[in-house]
Each structure stands twice: as structure tokens, then as C-alpha cells.
N, C-alpha and C positions, 0 to 999 in steps of 0.2 A: 518612693515616699516623698511627696510635699510638706509645706505647711503653707495655712491660706493667711496668718497674720504673725510673720515673725518678729516681729518688733515685742511682742511679748514674751519673748527670749530673756529681756530685760530684768522683768516680775524674778527671778531664781534667784535675785540679793531677799530675797524675803524666807525664803528653804535657807540660808546661811544664818539669818537674824534667827531664826527660827533654835537652829543649833547650837549660836550664842549664849544663846538666853539659857534653852538647856543646862550647860556646860554651867554658866554663872550661877541659874539656881541650885544646884548640884551644890557646889564650892559652897555659897549660900546655906544654905542646909545644914552640912556638915559643920561649917564654922560656928553657926545656932547651936546644935545639939552639944558641942565642947563646951560651948558657954554654960549651958544646962544643968551636966553631968560630967564625974570624972571618964575617964577612958574604959576603967573596969567596969563599971555599970550602965557606960555607952553602949559597950556590946553587947548586954545583957537586953537590954531596951530593944536594940535596933534587931538581935538572932532573925525573927520572922521577916524581915523586910529584904528582897532580894533586890542585888543591886543588878544582876542583868537583865531583871525585867523593868526594872526602872530607865535602863538604856535602849529597850527593846519596844517602849512604849514612845521613846523619843525619836529612834528613828524611822517609827513607824506613821506621829508625827510630819517630821521632816518630806519623807517618802511621798505624803499624801498631798503636802504643798507644790514639792515639784511635779506630780500627775496633774495636779489643776492649772500649775501653769502651763502644761503639757497641751491639757486640753483647751487652754485657753488661745495657743499658739495653732490649734487648728488644723491638726494633722488630718492629709488626703490620701487614701490611694486608689487607684481605683480612679473607672471614670465613664460615661454614658455619652452620646451625643441628644444633644436638645434643639429644637427648633425655636429662633427667634428669629423676633421681626423686630427690627430695629427703626425708631421714629426720631428723623433729624430733620434740622431746620437747615434754611440754604440763607447764606451770611454774605452780601457783596459788599468791599472797605474801597473807599475810592480815598485817594492820599494825593495832598497835593502837592505835586512837583515842584511850582515856578518857583524862581530865585529869593522871594518874599521869605520863602519858608529855612533861609537858611538865617536868617534871624535869630541873634541869639539872646531874647529875650528868656525862650527858655530854653535850659541845659541839656545837650553839648549845642543843640541849634531844634529850630522847629520839625526840620522833617527827620533826623535822628530819634526824636525824643516821639514820634510819632511813630517809628518806627519798632522804638522797643516794646511800645506801648500793646500793640498788633501783635509782635512777640509773644508777651505775655495773656493776651487775650486765647491765643493758638493752644496754648498750653489749659487753657479750659475747656473747651471742648471737647466734646467725647461724642465723634460720629457724625458730626454735622459738619454740611458742606459749606466751604468760605472760597469766593473768588476773588482778585484784587484788580483794581483799575486805578493804572496813574494819569493823573490829569493836569495839563498848563494850562496852553493857549487849544489844546486837543486833548480828548479822550482817549485812551488807548486800553484793550485788556490784557493785563501781564498774566494774569492765573485765571482759568476758566473755572468754575464750582467747581471744588474737589472734597473729597478727604483723602487726600495724597498731602499732608502739611507739611513734611519736608520736600516737595516738590514746591509747595505754594512757600513758606521759607525762602528757598533759593531765588523766586522772582522778587520777594519784599528786598531780599539783603543786594538784590541789584539792582533798588529803586534809586536814582538820584536826578538830582536837578537836570542831566544831562539825557535821561532817558526819553522826553518827550521833545519833538525837531520844532514844536512851536511855541513860543516864548507867549509870556501872559498868562491870564488866569481865565477859565472857562468853567464855571462852577458848571452848566446848560450843560456842556458836552459829556458832563461826566455824569449827570443824571440820564441823560437822552439813551447815556452807553448801556447804562443798568438796565432801563425800560427795553432797549433791544435785549438784554440778555434772559431775560426774565418773561421773554413774552412767551412761549411756549409754554412757560412754568405750570401746573397744575395749583401748586403750593397757592393755599387762598393769602398766604401772610409772606408776604415779599419783601425784603428790609434791604438797606443801605447803609452803610455807615458813613458820614461825608466828614474827611477828620481836613480843613482847611483853615487858616486865618482870615479868611471871609469875604476879601479884598477881591469882589468881583467883576474883573474890568469890562469884561463882553456885556454883562449889565442883564444876562438873560435870565438870572435864575429863578425867581419868581415864576414867571410863565412854564418854563421846565419843570419846577415844580408841582404847578396845575397838572400836567400832562403825568406828571408820576402819581397824584391823585386820582387822575382814571385809571391807568395801569393797574390801582389796588396798592401800589409800595408806598412804602413806610419808610421816608427818610430820619436818619438822628444823626445831628449835625453834633461835632468837636470843634469846637474855637480854640485854635492852640497859638496862644503869642498873650501879648498882653496890650490894652487900649492905651497906653501911653505910646508902645512901639519903640522899635528899635532899627540902628541902622543898619545895612544888610550889607553882609561883606561878601566879597566872589573871590577869588583868585585868577590871576593873573595867567599870560601865556607861559610866564617864568615860573609856575605857585607860589609867587607869594602873594599875601591878602592885600584886597584894597577897597576901598568903601566904593558899591553903587551907583553911579553916577547917572539922571536924567540928561535928553539931549543940551540942554541948556549948563548942563555942569555942574547940577545942585545934585549932592547927596541926597538918596533916599531913603525915606524912611518907613517902616510897612508898620499898618497899626490892626491891629484885631477889631473887625467889623462884627459887631454882635449881633448887631439888628437884624442884618440877610440873614444872617443861618436860624435866627430864630425864629422868620416869618416863612422860609422854608420847613424847618420843623412843623409849625402848628399849622402851614398851609394841607400837611400829608397825614395829620397825628400821627407823628414820631416826638421826640423828644430834643434838647438841645443843652449841652454839656457845657461849659466851659473848664479846660483844660488846667488844673493846678501845676505849682511845680512839680508836685510828687506823683500824684494820681492823674491821668488823662482820662480818666470817668468811664473807659471800656469796659471795664467789667464789672460797672455800676449800670449799665445799657445792657448789658446778657445779660446779670441774675434777674435784674426787675422786670424786664420785660423782653428779651429774644428769646430764652431758655423759656418764657410762658408763652412761647408764639403756637400756632396750628402747625406741627411737624404733621409732615408729611411723610409717610409707610413707605422705607424702602423694601426693596426684596426680600425675601424668606432666608434663612442662613443657618445653617447646622454649625453649631458649637459645642468643644466639648467644656464638659460640664465635671470636673470632679467631685466624689463621693468624699463628704465629713464623717471623719473617724475620730471627734472629739471624743464621744461618749465612752467608748472603751479606758481611755485615762482618766476620764472622771468616776467611772463608774470603781474603776480600783480604788481609786483615790478617796471613796464611800465606805470602801469594806475595811481599805485601814484603819480610817477614824472610826468605825465600830469597833472593829478589833482592839484598837488600841484602848474603846471609853470599856470593854469588858474583860478586858485584861487587866489583876490586881498584881500589886507590888505584892504584896506578900508571898511567902512560900506554903506551898499545900505542905499540910501537917497528916500525918495519922491520929 
């Protein structure tokens, strides 16, 4: 036997409260009777009452409550096989891994915060396929579209600013990589979540967005960072932190470019979200957009369905309540 709602076991305190209530009520009733009459007269007045039946009525109510809680816990035993058709979405996630993602205007840094948010998004998925693209000066597929979330998380955890051998930021390469992956995909809704600070050093992002629109792909952009920007700290060969400098020796400050990301989303019919300090906005994108997308039907699958047996303790609880209501407190007299 198993339970479909084991959390309801916490409601057993209701039975304990009922038992305490009856005990206190019996004591209060006796105390009130003692104030009403002396001991000799009290015995004559209560001679017809059955203390045993009063206890039995209280026990029936407590047992009925326990049985109702058991019914809420949904006891299950026995099972049958049922044919289930799953409808799922395909979601590609592209994460910027350029050195600008090491900026700490979003704690602990932009890249780590992005990975935390994707991890939270994966927990919301129910059978949807998800894939991972990392990009800097070039884009690479790190995880193909899959329902193996553990495998996806291994690829996500390994993603770093050293994952892409080509430096810079080429947003267009990430978009083109997604177009290539979706090329033979029959789904009407092709989705790409693009997480970046928006600094497109290659400058071809809007042209790539037009190609994505033609391919029927929607891009949901997530801007991470602040418009004020932050200096970029990198580790040197000795492992100590130092600020990244340009060829002229000036320290580089990375700023969020919202304009580019908004245009990419607008071009493809997607939406733009600016990451906050606590929320990156991936949950909002999934709840309001991706969860309502045109899901494609996966293969049929036989799944085990356990038989619900809550009706048995519920019926027994109703019988106990009826017995308690019909059971008199007075003894039978000839």
C-alpha cells in the first residue's frame, strides 16, 4: 500500500484536539453538576446516564476524524497500466560565456547567476526537452535537446568563461546555432532563451534575428547586468584576481546593452526581460510564454496508475458518525 498525499498525515492533530476537547468537556460537566446539587442528590439525578456510552461516543468521533485524515492521504493499492500521450515543448537556452560575464554587478557574477537561474527553471519542467548552447566569439552546442535533466545539469555546471576557445561576444553565432538545431524540428513553436549582457562585439545580432524570424523561431532575451556596468575581474596565472584591461592598458567596464536585446526579441515576436537582483525572469518567461506554446506530441507510453482506495476509510468514517449520532447516552431501562 502507498499514499498519494502523505502530507495530510499532519492533520492527525485534529483527532488529538478532539480527544482533549471531550476530556475537558466531561470534567467541566461534572464540575458544573457538583455546583448544582450535593453528592447524594447528584447520584440520583445521573443514575440513568451511561459513562461507558459517553466514552464510546467520544471514541467514535475521534476514530471518524482519523479515518477522514486517512482518506485525505489517498491510500492506494493495486495498479493498472494506462496509455499516456505526452505533449512537450522544446526549449534551447543560450548562455553568454564571454569574460564580460565575470562582472559582479549581479552577485556572485553574471555567469554564475545565470547558471543558478537555469537550474531553477529546470525544476519547473515536466517532460519538456531542453538544450544548452554556450557562446562567446563562437557558439557551441553543449547539450542537445533532451529530457535527461541530470545530463543537462552536468553540461551546465561545466560551463565557464574558458569553455569557448574563441574570445569576444558573437550573439549572431548563438542564434544561427539554434536555427541549425531546429532545422528539421516539426514543432510550430521554436524557442530560444538568450541570456547575455547584450554587448555584441561582432555586430550581426539583428541580421541573425531576421533569419530566426524566417525560420519560425522566437527569441526570449534576458539582459543580465546593469546599465552602469562593472569592471571585469579575471584570474591570472597565479590564481589572483586582477581587472581586465584593453590593449592600451585601460580597465574595461562592461555595461548591459538593453537596446540590442529588446530589438532581437521584438524582431522574432519574443519578449525581453531584464534580470533583477533576485530573479532572472526565466520563470516568468516559462509561465507566461513557453508553457502555453504549441507543444508537440511525443510517443505513446504505458504508465502504471495506482488504484485510489480513499473511499473505504471515508465510508467507515461516515458509518462511525451515524452510529455516534444514533447512540443514546442513557442506559436502557425495563
